[in-house]
C-alpha positions as a Python dict, from the first residue, in 0.01 Angstrom:
ca = {
    (1, 'M'): (0, 0, 0),
    (2, 'S'): (-272, -59, -234),
    (3, 'E'): (-231, -230, -563),
    (4, 'S'): (-428, -99, -849),
    (5, 'T'): (-543, -320, -1126),
    (6, 'P'): (-556, -182, -1474),
    (7, 'T'): (-902, -81, -1567),
    (8, 'R'): (-1060, -107, -1905),
    (9, 'P'): (-1278, 159, -2053),
    (10, 'P'): (-1647, 84, -2089),
    (11, 'V'): (-1732, -142, -2385),
    (12, 'G'): (-1794, 53, -2701),
    (13, 'R'): (-1669, 382, -2562),
    (14, 'Y'): (-1369, 402, -2795),
    (15, 'G'): (-1496, 198, -3088),
    (16, 'P'): (-1536, -175, -3123),
    (17, 'E'): (-1338, -407, -2905),
    (18, 'P'): (-1012, -517, -3063),
    (19, 'R'): (-1016, -879, -3167),
    (20, 'A'): (-757, -1128, -3272),
    (21, 'R'): (-590, -1047, -3605),
    (22, 'R'): (-735, -1242, -3896),
    (23, 'W'): (-608, -1303, -4247),
    (24, 'P'): (-782, -1098, -4515),
    (25, 'A'): (-1040, -1293, -4715),
    (26, 'W'): (-824, -1282, -5029),
    (27, 'A'): (-508, -1420, -4864),
    (28, 'V'): (-598, -1789, -4864),
    (29, 'P'): (-709, -1803, -5232),
    (30, 'A'): (-400, -1602, -5331),
    (31, 'A'): (-174, -1847, -5147),
    (32, 'V'): (-343, -2144, -5315),
    (33, 'I'): (-304, -1984, -5658),
    (34, 'A'): (63, -1909, -5589),
    (35, 'V'): (129, -2265, -5475),
    (36, 'I'): (-21, -2394, -5801),
    (37, 'A'): (114, -2125, -6038),
    (38, 'V'): (481, -2143, -5942),
    (39, 'P'): (530, -2513, -6023),
    (40, 'V'): (323, -2481, -6341),
    (41, 'G'): (539, -2187, -6452),
    (42, 'V'): (859, -2377, -6380),
    (43, 'W'): (728, -2684, -6563),
    (44, 'T'): (630, -2474, -6866),
    (45, 'G'): (967, -2301, -6870),
    (46, 'M'): (1149, -2631, -6852),
    (47, 'G'): (941, -2759, -7145),
    (48, 'V'): (1053, -2467, -7360),
    (49, 'L'): (1414, -2535, -7272),
    (50, 'R'): (1373, -2904, -7359),
    (51, 'D'): (1250, -2829, -7712),
    (52, 'P'): (1525, -2919, -7959),
    (53, 'V'): (1440, -2622, -8183),
    (54, 'Q'): (1328, -2269, -8101),
    (55, 'W'): (1254, -1992, -8347),
    (56, 'S'): (1149, -1632, -8357),
    (57, 'T'): (1034, -1424, -8650),
    (58, 'V'): (1253, -1116, -8691),
    (59, 'G'): (1060, -952, -8974),
    (60, 'F'): (927, -971, -9325),
    (61, 'S'): (928, -761, -9639),
    (62, 'V'): (663, -764, -9911),
    (63, 'T'): (859, -742, -10236),
    (64, 'G'): (564, -776, -10475),
    (65, 'D'): (228, -936, -10537),
    (66, 'D'): (400, -1272, -10588),
    (67, 'N'): (674, -1270, -10326),
    (68, 'T'): (739, -1192, -9958),
    (69, 'D'): (1076, -1225, -9787),
    (70, 'I'): (1093, -1350, -9427),
    (71, 'T'): (1378, -1323, -9177),
    (72, 'F'): (1386, -1539, -8865),
    (73, 'D'): (1626, -1677, -8604),
    (74, 'V'): (1657, -2050, -8537),
    (75, 'T'): (1821, -2190, -8224),
    (76, 'R'): (1921, -2556, -8214),
    (77, 'D'): (2222, -2766, -8130),
    (78, 'A'): (2518, -2672, -8347),
    (79, 'G'): (2555, -2916, -8634),
    (80, 'T'): (2183, -3003, -8645),
    (81, 'T'): (1976, -2975, -8963),
    (82, 'V'): (1636, -2814, -8910),
    (83, 'A'): (1334, -2747, -9131),
    (84, 'C'): (1088, -2464, -9069),
    (85, 'A'): (740, -2405, -9211),
    (86, 'V'): (682, -2043, -9307),
    (87, 'H'): (351, -1892, -9412),
    (88, 'A'): (257, -1570, -9588),
    (89, 'L'): (-87, -1427, -9505),
    (90, 'N'): (-311, -1173, -9675),
    (91, 'V'): (-510, -892, -9511),
    (92, 'A'): (-785, -1143, -9411),
    (93, 'Y'): (-521, -1372, -9252),
    (94, 'A'): (-575, -1628, -9527),
    (95, 'E'): (-268, -1825, -9630),
    (96, 'V'): (-138, -1702, -9966),
    (97, 'G'): (204, -1866, -9955),
    (98, 'V'): (374, -2151, -9773),
    (99, 'R'): (721, -2296, -9784),
    (100, 'D'): (937, -2538, -9586),
    (101, 'I'): (1287, -2397, -9543),
    (102, 'V'): (1579, -2624, -9455),
    (103, 'V'): (1835, -2468, -9222),
    (104, 'E'): (2165, -2641, -9280),
    (105, 'P'): (2395, -2734, -8990),
    (106, 'S'): (2643, -2473, -8875),
    (107, 'Q'): (2897, -2416, -8600),
    (108, 'H'): (2666, -2165, -8434),
    (109, 'R'): (2374, -2256, -8212),
    (110, 'T'): (2160, -1965, -8337),
    (111, 'V'): (2147, -1862, -8701),
    (112, 'R'): (1953, -1592, -8884),
    (113, 'V'): (1776, -1704, -9200),
    (114, 'S'): (1631, -1483, -9476),
    (115, 'E'): (1434, -1655, -9751),
    (116, 'P'): (1162, -1567, -10004),
    (117, 'I'): (809, -1708, -9988),
    (118, 'P'): (633, -1726, -10326),
    (119, 'T'): (275, -1596, -10289),
    (120, 'A'): (-45, -1630, -10491),
    (121, 'E'): (-147, -1270, -10411),
    (122, 'L'): (-25, -974, -10210),
    (123, 'A'): (76, -1079, -9859),
    (124, 'T'): (53, -850, -9559),
    (125, 'A'): (224, -1073, -9303),
    (126, 'A'): (464, -1364, -9281),
    (127, 'E'): (542, -1594, -8991),
    (128, 'V'): (724, -1910, -8892),
    (129, 'T'): (466, -2158, -8768),
    (130, 'S'): (690, -2450, -8669),
    (131, 'C'): (1042, -2590, -8686),
    (132, 'W'): (1163, -2945, -8640),
    (133, 'V'): (1485, -3144, -8647),
    (134, 'V'): (1544, -3319, -8979),
    (135, 'D'): (1658, -3679, -8946),
    (136, 'P'): (1993, -3696, -9126),
    (137, 'D'): (1931, -4061, -9216),
    (138, 'A'): (1594, -3994, -9379),
    (139, 'A'): (1576, -4002, -9757),
    (140, 'P'): (1467, -3675, -9925),
}
């Protein structure tokens, strides 16, 4: 009985010799970015949730050369008084109207507010730029 040993084809006959599998060149940088990006994303998300006031502009309506109405939603703890700065802008994005609007406490966490912004000239946009909790003990 003769034992046969497996034979290999001549080197290079069927293409290059197979070698150990390696990671693609992009895999290590992608893993490093993922390891950094995930905690940063979680930290950023947690920061947004920690903010005592959140807002989002719903829309605006230009009602004349001297007035623009803005509608926005404000989310805060129920029973908290909030103030929001709203700005009206012209076609060149210059500020043509500004107003601080006080959002009175309510039973609801999120409220929709619609208020006018007096303008010095025709506005083409309106936005809420910031909102903050008003200290109930502060004098007006």
